[in-house]
N, C-alpha and C positions, 0 to 999 in steps of 0.2 A: 469306763467302769460304771455301770448303773446298778445301784443297790435295790433289792426288793425286800419289803418288810411283810412277812406273812404271819397272820394270826393263827398259830397252830404249832404243834410239835413237828420236828423234822423226822425224816425216816431214820430208822435205827442205824443204817450204814452211814448216813450223812452225819449223824451225831457222833458215831464212833470215830470217823475221820476228823471231825472238828475237835474232839477231845485230844486226839493224838497231835494234831497240828498246833492247837492251843498250848498244850503241855510243852512241846518241843520249842515253840517260839518263846514261851516264858522262860525256859531254861537258857536259851540262847541270849535273851535280852537281860537276864538276871532278875526278872520279875518274881516276887515272892507271893503269888496269889494262891490262897487256900480255897479250894472249890469243893462244895458238896453237890455233886452232880445229881443226887437223889432229889434235890429241890425241884428239879425239872418235872416232877410228877404233878405239879400244880396245873390246874385247868387253864390258867391265863398265861400262855406262852407266846412270845414273839420270836420268830426265827428270821434271821437276816441273811440274805444270799447275795453273792456277787456272781452273776451268771447262775450256775447251778451249784456253786460251792458255798456251804454254810460258813459264814465268817463271824457270826455273832448270835447270841441267844440270851433272852431275858425272860424271867418269870416273876410273878407276884406271889410270894409265899410269906405273907405278912408285910414284909418290906421288899422292895424291888431287888432282885438278884440278877445282875447283868454281866455277861462275859463276852468280850470281843477279842479276837486274835490280835496280839500286839502290833502286827503289821498293818492293821486297819484302824488303830486308835485315833489317827489323825482325821478320820472321816466323820467325827461327831456322832457315831452310831449309838454310843451309850446314852447320850442326851436324847436322841430321837426315840429310842426304845423306852427310856424312862417316861417320857411324855405319853407314849402309847399305852404303857402299862397303867399309869395313873388315870388315864382316860377310860380304862376298862375295855379297850378295843381288843 
């Protein structure tokens, strides 16, 4: 599993699939994450892919807003995305 960090918005269908997977995994794991998906309108967005599957996304809307599918939380994606967002990449 090799992760790719892309400076940009995902395709609409990839984002839709991510939101569905993220929501289902949060329900399954009992995570209580409130997400405002409208924050992704920010210009500074990092999309994270495992092969061609979107597994995480982060944006800088004042403060970093980072969302990673629960099954990928062990990969330290949030930490890496936070660093990239703060660097303005």
